[in-house]
All heavy atoms as an XYZ file, in Angstrom:
831
protein
N       9.466     -8.865     -2.374
C       8.014     -8.835     -2.317
C       7.552     -9.895     -1.327
O       8.074    -10.995     -1.295
C       7.442     -9.110     -3.706
C       5.954     -8.974     -3.768
S       5.182     -9.309     -5.368
C       6.413     -8.952     -6.551
N       6.603     -9.553     -0.525
C       6.024    -10.475      0.439
C       4.693    -10.956     -0.111
O       3.923    -10.181     -0.638
C       5.751     -9.770      1.768
C       6.964     -9.162      2.405
C       7.397     -7.899      2.044
C       7.672     -9.863      3.365
C       8.514     -7.336      2.641
C       8.777     -9.304      3.964
C       9.195     -8.043      3.597
O      10.296     -7.498      4.191
N       4.451    -12.243      0.016
C       3.163    -12.768     -0.447
C       2.768    -13.918      0.465
O       3.355    -14.978      0.404
C       3.299    -13.246     -1.889
C       2.009    -13.672     -2.512
C       2.161    -13.980     -3.992
O       3.262    -13.881     -4.534
O       1.149    -14.333     -4.578
N       1.805    -13.674      1.345
C       1.370    -14.729      2.240
C       0.093    -14.318      2.961
O      -0.455    -13.253      2.722
C       2.473    -15.091      3.249
C       2.950    -13.882      4.028
O       2.172    -13.021      4.406
N       4.242    -13.806      4.260
N      -0.359    -15.180      3.850
C      -1.602    -14.929      4.568
C      -1.507    -13.749      5.520
O      -2.515    -13.223      5.968
C      -2.031    -16.179      5.337
C      -2.441    -17.289      4.403
O      -2.822    -17.031      3.276
N      -2.351    -18.515      4.872
N      -0.279    -13.331      5.857
C      -0.114    -12.203      6.761
C      -0.674    -10.906      6.172
O      -1.001     -9.989      6.914
C       1.352    -12.012      7.131
C       1.874    -13.146      7.989
O       1.101    -13.833      8.660
N       3.169    -13.353      7.958
N      -0.776    -10.820      4.856
C      -1.293     -9.611      4.216
C      -2.753     -9.409      4.599
O      -3.155     -8.308      4.973
C      -1.124     -9.664      2.677
C       0.352     -9.853      2.294
C      -1.710     -8.409      2.035
C       1.317     -8.848      2.852
N      -3.541    -10.451      4.531
C      -4.956    -10.291      4.888
C      -5.101     -9.957      6.366
O      -5.951     -9.140      6.744
C      -5.768    -11.530      4.511
O      -5.248    -12.672      5.137
N      -4.261    -10.537      7.214
C      -4.287    -10.212      8.642
C      -3.889     -8.759      8.867
O      -4.524     -8.043      9.644
C      -3.335    -11.147      9.420
O      -3.724    -12.492      9.190
C      -3.346    -10.846     10.902
N      -2.856     -8.328      8.188
C      -2.386     -6.954      8.309
C      -3.454     -5.964      7.839
O      -3.744     -4.978      8.511
C      -1.098     -6.777      7.503
C      -0.432     -5.417      7.539
C      -0.092     -5.008      8.974
C       0.836     -5.452      6.694
N      -4.049     -6.245      6.692
C      -5.104     -5.363      6.185
C      -6.292     -5.337      7.158
O      -6.888     -4.288      7.378
C      -5.532     -5.788      4.776
C      -4.515     -5.351      3.716
C      -4.840     -5.846      2.320
N      -6.035     -5.286      1.752
C      -6.071     -4.431      0.723
N      -4.952     -4.021      0.167
N      -7.213     -4.006      0.252
N      -6.618     -6.473      7.762
C      -7.719     -6.523      8.731
C      -7.403     -5.652      9.951
O      -8.279     -4.941     10.459
C      -7.984     -7.965      9.158
N      -6.156     -5.680     10.417
C      -5.750     -4.817     11.538
C      -5.903     -3.349     11.164
O      -6.357     -2.533     11.979
C      -4.296     -5.099     11.941
C      -4.109     -6.370     12.721
C      -2.649     -6.676     13.011
N      -1.935     -5.577     13.649
C      -0.626     -5.369     13.495
N       0.109     -6.168     12.743
N      -0.044     -4.359     14.119
N      -5.525     -3.014      9.945
C      -5.623     -1.633      9.489
C      -7.086     -1.199      9.392
O      -7.435     -0.079      9.760
C      -4.897     -1.474      8.153
C      -3.394     -1.686      8.282
S      -2.552     -1.744      6.690
C      -2.743     -0.032      6.185
N      -7.948     -2.078      8.901
C      -9.382     -1.772      8.779
C      -9.997     -1.571     10.163
O     -10.847     -0.698     10.350
C     -10.104     -2.878      7.983
C      -9.682     -2.805      6.507
C     -11.617     -2.763      8.129
C     -10.091     -4.011      5.685
N      -9.542     -2.353     11.145
C     -10.042     -2.197     12.508
C      -9.771     -0.779     13.018
O     -10.618     -0.166     13.655
C      -9.389     -3.231     13.450
O      -9.745     -4.533     12.997
C      -9.830     -3.047     14.885
N      -8.598     -0.252     12.688
C      -8.221      1.084     13.165
C      -8.738      2.203     12.263
O      -8.872      3.338     12.705
C      -6.702      1.183     13.303
C      -6.179      0.322     14.424
C      -4.733      0.595     14.766
O      -4.243      1.714     14.515
O      -4.074     -0.320     15.300
N      -8.967      1.881     11.009
C      -9.439      2.889     10.048
C     -10.534      2.234      9.204
O     -10.294      1.791      8.085
C      -8.257      3.365      9.189
C      -8.512      4.641      8.451
C      -7.232      5.174      7.813
C      -7.563      6.433      7.045
N      -6.402      6.991      6.381
N     -11.760      2.139      9.754
C     -12.841      1.355      9.139
C     -13.159      1.717      7.682
O     -13.602      0.856      6.930
C     -14.037      1.629     10.050
C     -13.433      1.963     11.366
C     -12.158      2.701     11.045
N     -12.941      2.962      7.286
C     -13.253      3.324      5.897
C     -12.431      2.530      4.880
O     -12.826      2.384      3.728
C     -13.094      4.833      5.665
C     -11.707      5.380      5.850
C     -11.399      5.842      7.280
O     -12.072      5.418      8.228
O     -10.445      6.621      7.429
N     -11.293      1.971      5.302
C     -10.506      1.128      4.404
C     -11.252     -0.162      4.056
O     -10.974     -0.787      3.043
C      -9.147      0.794      5.017
C      -8.154      1.949      5.122
C      -6.907      1.512      5.877
C      -7.801      2.487      3.750
N     -12.200     -0.549      4.877
C     -12.962     -1.768      4.643
C     -14.195     -1.567      3.789
O     -14.952     -2.511      3.559
N     -14.393     -0.350      3.287
C     -15.563     -0.098      2.443
C     -15.448     -0.866      1.130
O     -14.358     -1.230      0.699
C     -15.693      1.405      2.148
O     -14.671      1.817      1.256
N     -16.576     -1.090      0.503
C     -16.594     -1.797     -0.778
C     -15.694     -1.090     -1.791
O     -15.047     -1.722     -2.612
C     -18.021     -1.893     -1.301
N     -15.653      0.226     -1.701
C     -14.828      1.008     -2.637
C     -13.334      0.807     -2.393
O     -12.554      0.732     -3.329
C     -15.173      2.499     -2.477
C     -14.361      3.406     -3.380
C     -14.618      4.874     -3.103
O     -15.608      5.213     -2.429
O     -13.821      5.695     -3.566
N     -12.924      0.685     -1.146
C     -11.490      0.629     -0.820
C     -10.910     -0.765     -0.673
O      -9.708     -0.945     -0.819
C     -11.217      1.407      0.476
C     -11.293      2.895      0.267
O     -10.993      3.397     -0.807
N     -11.699      3.609      1.295
N     -11.744     -1.750     -0.405
C     -11.219     -3.077     -0.054
C     -10.423     -3.714     -1.189
O      -9.445     -4.412     -0.954
C     -12.354     -4.006      0.455
C     -11.778     -5.176      1.242
C     -13.233     -4.498     -0.674
C     -11.284     -4.807      2.604
N     -10.798     -3.463     -2.428
C     -10.101     -4.086     -3.557
C      -8.951     -3.236     -4.084
O      -8.175     -3.692     -4.917
C     -11.087     -4.367     -4.685
N      -8.833     -2.018     -3.599
C      -7.770     -1.126     -4.075
C      -6.414     -1.534     -3.524
O      -6.310     -2.197     -2.497
C      -8.032      0.319     -3.607
C      -9.140      1.019     -4.308
C      -9.257      2.445     -3.774
C     -10.358      3.208     -4.457
N     -10.487      4.564     -3.895
N      -5.385     -1.077     -4.221
C      -4.052     -1.113     -3.650
C      -4.007      0.000     -2.623
O      -4.626      1.048     -2.791
C      -3.002     -0.827     -4.706
C      -2.795     -1.906     -5.709
C      -3.549     -3.026     -5.905
C      -1.758     -1.949     -6.678
N      -3.039     -3.760     -6.939
C      -1.931     -3.120     -7.431
C      -0.709     -1.112     -6.987
C      -1.087     -3.480     -8.471
C       0.147     -1.460     -8.020
C      -0.045     -2.639     -8.747
N      -3.269     -0.207     -1.544
C      -3.067      0.830     -0.555
C      -1.609      1.248     -0.601
O      -0.711      0.416     -0.494
C      -3.412      0.336      0.839
C      -4.850     -0.070      1.019
C      -5.897      0.199      0.179
C      -5.399     -0.816      2.091
N      -7.062     -0.334      0.670
C      -6.782     -0.960      1.851
C      -4.855     -1.363      3.242
C      -7.621     -1.646      2.722
C      -5.693     -2.038      4.109
C      -7.071     -2.180      3.850
N      -1.370      2.536     -0.795
C      -0.021      3.091     -0.735
C       0.147      3.676      0.658
O      -0.513      4.648      1.018
C       0.182      4.170     -1.801
C       1.485      4.975     -1.704
C       2.713      4.064     -1.764
C       1.536      6.032     -2.799
N       0.996      3.053      1.443
C       1.220      3.491      2.806
C       2.396      4.445      2.851
O       3.470      4.141      2.331
C       1.506      2.288      3.712
C       0.530      1.124      3.607
C       0.935      0.025      4.566
C      -0.883      1.571      3.873
N       2.169      5.586      3.453
C       3.217      6.587      3.561
C       2.865      7.563      4.658
O       2.036      7.287      5.521
N       3.492      8.724      4.608
C       3.184      9.782      5.559
C       3.598     11.110      4.961
O       4.377     11.143      4.004
C       3.850      9.515      6.929
O       3.233     10.338      7.909
C       5.337      9.748      6.895
N       3.076     12.194      5.514
C       3.367     13.505      4.950
C       4.852     13.836      5.101
O       5.490     13.450      6.076
C       2.509     14.579      5.622
O       2.826     14.651      6.991
N       5.376     14.516      4.100
C       6.777     14.903      4.113
C       7.733     13.809      3.673
O       8.944     13.985      3.723
N       7.211     12.685      3.240
C       8.038     11.548      2.803
C       8.278     11.669      1.296
O       7.374     11.418      0.509
C       7.327     10.242      3.143
S       8.037      8.774      2.390
N       9.490     12.074      0.910
C       9.754     12.255     -0.522
C       9.728     10.938     -1.288
O       9.359     10.902     -2.454
C      11.068     13.011     -0.749
C      12.294     12.209     -0.489
N      12.756     11.938      0.781
C      13.142     11.594     -1.336
C      13.842     11.188      0.699
N      14.096     10.955     -0.561
N      10.067      9.846     -0.639
C       9.994      8.545     -1.306
C       8.544      8.167     -1.586
O       8.242      7.515     -2.589
C      10.671      7.464     -0.469
C      12.182      7.626     -0.267
C      12.712      6.525      0.633
C      12.920      7.643     -1.601
N       7.644      8.593     -0.712
C       6.212      8.330     -0.909
C       5.710      9.092     -2.137
O       4.895      8.570     -2.905
C       5.421      8.709      0.332
S       5.942      7.789      1.811
N       6.218     10.301     -2.330
C       5.875     11.075     -3.528
C       6.354     10.365     -4.782
O       5.642     10.289     -5.782
C       6.491     12.481     -3.468
C       5.938     13.320     -2.318
O       4.824     13.025     -1.840
O       6.636     14.271     -1.907
N       7.555      9.815     -4.726
C       8.097      9.056     -5.864
C       7.237      7.824     -6.129
O       6.923      7.506     -7.275
C       9.574      8.663     -5.611
C      10.452      9.925     -5.599
C      10.062      7.657     -6.651
C      11.871      9.683     -5.101
N       6.831      7.141     -5.066
C       5.986      5.953     -5.214
C       4.669      6.314     -5.893
O       4.187      5.576     -6.762
C       5.729      5.311     -3.851
N       4.080      7.453     -5.533
C       2.840      7.892     -6.184
C       3.071      8.162     -7.663
O       2.235      7.827     -8.493
C       2.281      9.152     -5.506
C       1.438      8.834     -4.305
C       0.556      9.986     -3.878
O       1.099     10.993     -3.384
O      -0.678      9.870     -4.045
N       4.218      8.737     -8.000
C       4.544      8.979     -9.409
C       4.672      7.662    -10.172
O       4.229      7.555    -11.323
C       5.839      9.783     -9.527
C       5.716     11.210     -9.036
C       7.059     11.912     -8.913
O       8.091     11.384     -9.278
N       7.033     13.120     -8.367
N       5.261      6.657     -9.538
C       5.399      5.343    -10.186
C       4.031      4.714    -10.427
O       3.783      4.137    -11.487
C       6.280      4.424     -9.336
C       7.756      4.817     -9.232
C       8.460      3.959     -8.192
C       8.444      4.717    -10.581
N       3.139      4.840     -9.458
C       1.788      4.301     -9.633
C       1.086      5.033    -10.774
O       0.414      4.410    -11.596
C       0.970      4.396     -8.329
C       1.538      3.424     -7.297
C      -0.502      4.088     -8.592
C       0.911      3.558     -5.921
N       1.255      6.335    -10.845
C       0.652      7.119    -11.922
C       1.177      6.657    -13.277
O       0.407      6.539    -14.244
C       0.942      8.625    -11.718
O       0.364      9.022    -10.472
C       0.338      9.461    -12.830
N       2.465      6.367    -13.350
C       3.039      5.848    -14.603
C       2.406      4.506    -14.961
O       2.083      4.256    -16.119
C       4.559      5.695    -14.477
C       5.298      7.009    -14.433
C       6.778      6.829    -14.146
O       7.338      5.745    -14.328
N       7.425      7.884    -13.686
N       2.227      3.650    -13.987
C       1.599      2.352    -14.236
C       0.152      2.536    -14.691
O      -0.316      1.824    -15.579
C       1.657      1.471    -12.983
C       0.993      0.100    -13.109
C       1.677     -0.749    -14.168
C       0.989     -0.611    -11.764
N      -0.549      3.493    -14.101
C      -1.947      3.733    -14.461
C      -2.097      4.163    -15.919
O      -3.173      4.014    -16.488
C      -2.571      4.791    -13.536
C      -2.854      4.267    -12.153
C      -3.373      5.345    -11.224
O      -2.907      6.477    -11.244
N      -4.331      4.984    -10.390
N      -1.026      4.642    -16.531
C      -1.077      5.016    -17.945
C      -1.257      3.796    -18.842
O      -1.767      3.911    -19.956
C       0.187      5.784    -18.343
N      -0.857      2.625    -18.349
C      -0.956      1.404    -19.155
C      -1.792      0.299    -18.517
O      -2.185     -0.647    -19.175
C       0.449      0.843    -19.506
C       1.193      1.793    -20.414
C       1.253      0.533    -18.257
N      -2.051      0.402    -17.207
C      -2.836     -0.611    -16.493
C      -3.930      0.087    -15.696
O      -3.683      1.125    -15.097
C      -1.961     -1.401    -15.514
C      -0.953     -2.295    -16.160
C      -1.568     -3.524    -16.782
O      -2.654     -3.950    -16.421
N      -0.873     -4.100    -17.726
N      -5.061     -0.528    -15.668
C      -6.167      0.060    -14.918
C      -6.114     -0.413    -13.469
O      -6.578     -1.503    -13.134
C      -7.476     -0.354    -15.572
C      -8.603      0.500    -15.132
C      -9.829      0.226    -15.929
N     -10.934      0.808    -15.181
C     -12.175      0.634    -15.475
N     -12.507     -0.117    -16.491
N     -13.112      1.196    -14.748
N      -5.506      0.390    -12.626
C      -5.468      0.082    -11.202
C      -5.929      1.316    -10.424
O      -5.803      2.439    -10.886
C      -4.066     -0.342    -10.713
C      -3.055      0.785    -10.925
C      -3.594     -1.609    -11.387
C      -2.064      0.884     -9.823
N      -6.463      1.061     -9.245
C      -6.830      2.159     -8.361
C      -6.110      1.937     -7.037
O      -5.826      0.803     -6.649
C      -8.345      2.223     -8.118
O      -8.784      0.986     -7.583
C      -9.090      2.531     -9.405
N      -5.796      3.043     -6.390
C      -5.120      2.932     -5.106
C      -5.656      3.979     -4.151
O      -6.258      4.969     -4.554
C      -3.602      3.057     -5.261
C      -3.113      4.476     -5.473
C      -2.619      5.224     -4.409
C      -3.142      5.066     -6.727
C      -2.174      6.521     -4.598
C      -2.696      6.357     -6.924
C      -2.204      7.083     -5.846
O      -1.767      8.367     -6.038
N      -5.412      3.731     -2.891
C      -5.791      4.653     -1.823
C      -4.514      5.005     -1.067
O      -3.778      4.113     -0.639
C      -6.789      3.969     -0.880
C      -7.260      4.806      0.254
C      -8.244      5.889     -0.169
O      -8.840      5.778     -1.269
O      -8.415      6.840      0.588
N      -4.220      6.304     -0.935
C      -3.079      6.729     -0.128
C      -3.492      6.640      1.335
O      -4.519      7.188      1.727
C      -2.651      8.160     -0.480
C      -1.387      8.575      0.228
C      -0.146      8.338     -0.349
C      -1.425      9.164      1.480
C       1.023      8.690      0.300
C      -0.264      9.523      2.142
C       0.954      9.292      1.548
O       2.123      9.637      2.193
N      -2.712      5.940      2.129
C      -3.028      5.734      3.540
C      -1.871      6.279      4.370
O      -0.739      5.801      4.249
C      -3.239      4.230      3.851
C      -3.556      4.026      5.320
C      -4.329      3.642      2.962
N      -2.156      7.275      5.185
C      -1.132      7.877      6.041
C      -0.971      7.024      7.291
O      -1.918      6.862      8.069
C      -1.520      9.307      6.412
C      -0.370     10.081      7.034
O       0.476      9.461      7.717
O      -0.315     11.307      6.835
N       0.225      6.486      7.491
C       0.440      5.601      8.632
C       0.329      6.350      9.962
O       0.140      5.734     10.998
C       1.776      4.839      8.554
C       2.970      5.797      8.628
C       1.830      3.960      7.318
C       4.305      5.096      8.868
N       0.431      7.683      9.932
C       0.305      8.471     11.171
C      -1.089      8.362     11.778
O      -1.285      8.689     12.946
C       0.650      9.931     10.898
N      -2.063      7.881     10.993
C      -3.434      7.731     11.482
C      -3.650      6.453     12.292
O      -4.758      6.200     12.756
C      -4.423      7.739     10.311
C      -4.450      9.077      9.599
O      -4.068     10.091     10.206
O      -4.845      9.101      8.416
N      -2.593      5.654     12.451
C      -2.727      4.370     13.127
C      -2.108      4.409     14.530
O      -1.398      5.334     14.888
C      -2.075      3.256     12.302
C      -2.773      2.993     11.011
C      -2.178      3.319      9.807
C      -4.033      2.428     10.987
C      -2.821      3.084      8.600
C      -4.690      2.188      9.789
C      -4.083      2.513      8.595
N      -2.354      3.339     15.278
C      -1.763      3.188     16.612
C      -0.261      2.953     16.486
O       0.244      2.577     15.425
C      -2.397      1.993     17.329
O      -2.068      0.798     16.637
N       0.424      3.171     17.590
C       1.884      3.023     17.603
C       2.369      1.663     17.068
O       3.275      1.617     16.247
C       2.411      3.263     19.018
C       3.892      3.084     19.152
C       4.663      4.389     19.204
O       4.039      5.452     19.319
O       5.876      4.317     19.120
N       1.782      0.530     17.499
C       2.282     -0.755     16.972
C       2.151     -0.863     15.452
O       3.041     -1.381     14.781
C       1.406     -1.800     17.669
C       0.896     -1.129     18.894
C       0.758      0.323     18.530
N       1.057     -0.356     14.912
C       0.858     -0.423     13.464
C       1.789      0.555     12.745
O       2.341      0.226     11.691
C      -0.603     -0.142     13.124
C      -1.187     -0.815     11.892
C      -0.777     -2.263     11.735
C      -2.693     -0.704     11.908
N       1.987      1.717     13.310
C       2.952      2.677     12.735
C       4.325      2.023     12.674
O       5.018      2.112     11.647
C       3.006      3.988     13.553
C       1.721      4.781     13.373
C       4.223      4.823     13.154
C       1.598      5.992     14.294
N       4.733      1.365     13.748
C       6.062      0.755     13.799
C       6.210     -0.386     12.792
O       7.313     -0.674     12.349
C       6.381      0.270     15.217
C       6.463      1.406     16.243
S       7.437      2.859     15.695
C       9.058      2.124     15.563
N       5.105     -0.994     12.424
C       5.123     -2.056     11.414
C       5.653     -1.528     10.071
O       6.270     -2.250      9.307
C       3.699     -2.598     11.237
C       3.568     -3.683     10.221
C       3.506     -5.059     10.842
O       3.125     -5.181     12.019
O       3.849     -6.007     10.136
N       5.414     -0.236      9.813
C       5.765      0.354      8.519
C       6.807      1.463      8.595
O       7.306      1.908      7.569
C       4.512      0.932      7.857
C       3.426     -0.072      7.666
C       2.271     -0.003      8.413
C       3.566     -1.094      6.741
C       1.262     -0.933      8.242
C       2.570     -2.030      6.571
C       1.417     -1.953      7.317
N       7.133      1.926      9.787
C       7.941      3.138      9.955
C       9.245      3.134      9.171
O       9.653      4.162      8.635
C       8.221      3.379     11.437
N       9.900      1.994      9.083
C      11.200      1.955      8.403
C      11.109      1.401      6.986
O      12.137      1.241      6.331
C      12.213      1.110      9.207
O      11.700     -0.222      9.325
C      12.447      1.711     10.587
N       9.899      1.127      6.528
C       9.762      0.522      5.188
C       8.949      1.360      4.217
O       8.870      1.000      3.043
C       9.124     -0.878      5.282
O       7.861     -0.769      5.919
C      10.011     -1.847      6.034
N       8.317      2.457      4.676
C       7.483      3.247      3.760
C       8.362      3.891      2.685
O       9.521      4.191      2.943
C       6.622      4.305      4.482
C       7.494      5.285      5.250
C       5.558      3.671      5.303
C       6.742      6.492      5.784
N       7.781      4.042      1.521
C       6.428      3.664      1.138
C       6.285      2.154      0.943
O       7.230      1.478      0.570
C       6.204      4.406     -0.184
C       7.578      4.606     -0.745
C       8.499      4.732      0.440
N       5.070      1.695      1.199
C       4.725      0.283      1.059
C       3.452      0.198      0.229
O       2.526      0.975      0.434
C       4.477     -0.381      2.435
C       3.955     -1.792      2.282
C       5.741     -0.366      3.279
N       3.419     -0.740     -0.704
C       2.198     -1.038     -1.448
C       1.608     -2.302     -0.850
O       2.301     -3.314     -0.715
C       2.486     -1.300     -2.951
C       3.174     -0.118     -3.613
C       1.202     -1.705     -3.681
C       2.310      1.064     -3.898
N       0.343     -2.223     -0.482
C      -0.392     -3.414     -0.039
C      -1.523     -3.642     -1.019
O      -2.416     -2.809     -1.147
C      -0.995     -3.209      1.352
C      -0.137     -3.423      2.577
C      -0.982     -3.273      3.830
C       0.545     -4.760      2.572
N      -1.466     -4.751     -1.723
C      -2.605     -5.163     -2.541
C      -3.439     -6.066     -1.628
O      -3.015     -6.376     -0.512
C      -2.158     -5.930     -3.801
O      -1.731     -7.237     -3.432
C      -1.051     -5.195     -4.560
N      -4.583     -6.547     -2.087
C      -5.334     -7.472     -1.227
C      -4.564     -8.743     -0.866
O      -4.891     -9.399      0.120
C      -6.579     -7.777     -2.058
C      -6.791     -6.506     -2.832
C      -5.390     -6.074     -3.212
N      -3.516     -9.082     -1.631
C      -2.795    -10.334     -1.363
C      -1.282    -10.198     -1.300
O      -0.598    -11.174     -0.994
C      -3.120    -11.377     -2.452
O      -2.751    -10.836     -3.724
C      -4.596    -11.754     -2.444
N      -0.744     -9.027     -1.595
C       0.712     -8.883     -1.671
C       1.185     -7.600     -1.002
O       0.438     -6.632     -0.893
C       1.173     -8.887     -3.129
C       0.839    -10.162     -3.865
C       1.203    -10.066     -5.323
C       0.727    -11.311     -6.067
N       0.893    -11.185     -7.502
N       2.447     -7.622     -0.578
C       3.096     -6.447      0.013
C       4.388     -6.195     -0.743
O       5.149     -7.117     -1.014
C       3.405     -6.707      1.491
C       4.188     -5.583      2.137
C       4.437     -5.867      3.603
N       5.296     -4.855      4.189
C       5.400     -4.628      5.497
N       4.705     -5.356      6.349
N       6.190     -3.693      5.945
N       4.624     -4.920     -1.061
C       5.850     -4.529     -1.747
C       6.430     -3.320     -1.039
O       5.797     -2.264     -0.993
C       5.554     -4.198     -3.220
C       6.729     -3.807     -4.102
C       7.747     -4.948     -4.201
C       6.244     -3.406     -5.493
N       7.619     -3.496     -0.466
C       8.303     -2.401      0.211
C       9.175     -1.643     -0.782
O       9.673     -2.219     -1.745
C       9.201     -2.925      1.332
C       8.429     -3.543      2.473
O       7.230     -3.354      2.609
N       9.122     -4.290      3.311
N       9.372     -0.370     -0.526
C      10.262      0.447     -1.343
C      11.698      0.009     -1.080
O      12.002     -0.397      0.034
C      10.066      1.930     -0.974
C      10.607      2.859     -2.013
C       9.872      3.164     -3.149
C      11.863      3.412     -1.876
C      10.373      4.010     -4.129
C      12.365      4.253     -2.849
C      11.626      4.548     -3.966
O      12.127      5.373     -4.937
N      12.594      0.027     -2.043
C      12.449      0.604     -3.381
C      11.782     -0.354     -4.360
O      11.961     -1.564     -4.274
C      13.896      0.874     -3.795
C      14.698     -0.151     -3.078
C      13.971     -0.411     -1.776
N      10.996      0.232     -5.275
C      10.388     -0.542     -6.346
C      10.277      0.330     -7.584
O      10.386      1.546     -7.519
C       9.020     -1.114     -5.939
C       8.094     -0.130     -5.272
C       7.392      0.817     -6.000
C       7.906     -0.173     -3.897
C       6.526      1.708     -5.375
C       7.042      0.714     -3.261
C       6.351      1.662     -4.004
N      10.082     -0.341     -8.711
C       9.982      0.328    -10.003
C       8.594      0.066    -10.593
O       7.816     -0.710    -10.044
C      11.045     -0.229    -10.957
O      10.755     -1.592    -11.245
N       8.321      0.678    -11.727
C       7.058      0.416    -12.419
C       6.975     -1.071    -12.775
O       5.915     -1.687    -12.659
C       6.916      1.308    -13.675
C       5.694      0.912    -14.488
C       6.824      2.773    -13.281
N       8.094     -1.656    -13.169
C       8.112     -3.084    -13.498
C       7.735     -3.935    -12.277
O       6.965     -4.892    -12.397
C       9.494     -3.492    -14.022
C       9.632     -4.926    -14.506
C       8.643     -5.234    -15.621
C      11.055     -5.183    -14.972
N       8.243     -3.559    -11.121
C       7.876     -4.276     -9.882
C       6.383     -4.164     -9.617
O       5.734     -5.123     -9.207
C       8.646     -3.718     -8.683
C      10.147     -3.959     -8.773
O      10.555     -5.039     -9.237
O      10.889     -3.044     -8.379
N       5.826     -2.971     -9.865
C       4.390     -2.778     -9.678
C       3.595     -3.646    -10.659
O       2.587     -4.229    -10.275
C       4.020     -1.300     -9.857
C       4.587     -0.326     -8.830
C       4.224      1.102     -9.186
C       4.124     -0.671     -7.431
N       4.078     -3.748    -11.888
C       3.401     -4.604    -12.871
C       3.397     -6.053    -12.408
O       2.427     -6.774    -12.634
C       4.068     -4.494    -14.243
C       3.751     -3.205    -14.950
C       4.459     -3.106    -16.292
O       5.667     -3.308    -16.383
N       3.709     -2.782    -17.321
N       4.461     -6.476    -11.756
C       4.550     -7.851    -11.264
C       3.458     -8.139    -10.225
O       3.053     -9.287    -10.066
C       5.931     -8.134    -10.679
C       7.052     -8.155    -11.704
C       6.880     -9.256    -12.718
O       6.624    -10.410    -12.369
N       7.000     -8.926    -13.994
N       3.005     -7.118     -9.524
C       1.936     -7.315     -8.537
C       0.631     -7.724     -9.209
O      -0.228     -8.331     -8.576
C       1.697     -6.016     -7.739
C       2.803     -5.574     -6.799
C       2.467     -4.222     -6.191
C       3.049     -6.608     -5.711
N       0.483     -7.384    -10.488
C      -0.733     -7.713    -11.216
C      -0.768     -9.163    -11.687
O      -1.815     -9.683    -12.030
C      -0.869     -6.797    -12.434
C      -1.025     -5.300    -12.116
C      -0.848     -4.463    -13.364
C      -2.361     -5.036    -11.461
N       0.392     -9.799    -11.683
C       0.487    -11.184    -12.160
C       0.152    -12.129    -11.017
O       0.677    -12.007     -9.920
C       1.899    -11.475    -12.713
C       2.174    -10.558    -13.903
C       2.042    -12.947    -13.080
C       3.603    -10.599    -14.387
N      -0.689    -13.078    -11.299
C      -1.014    -14.105    -10.298
C      -2.138    -13.714     -9.523
O      -2.741    -13.578     -8.688
């Protein structure tokens, strides 16, 4: 798990390219970064759904194909990726790993 100031910088870069991510509705959500046809991304969504059964979290699915080449390359070999407002979690992860994102 990554946890540092780079997360806010990374999210700001993403908002610059996809301004709707900066809306009041989306800014506090977790972002699940993936792309179409990614079976691991489907698994990641299932894990989030399992967590939602016991924790109240909201997320936004963000397709990395909607970004510029440098930003796509930032995630190309690590998707699916969860970005919270302060933390980054690369796959593989479990429901327990997702719960850990809620701590702190």
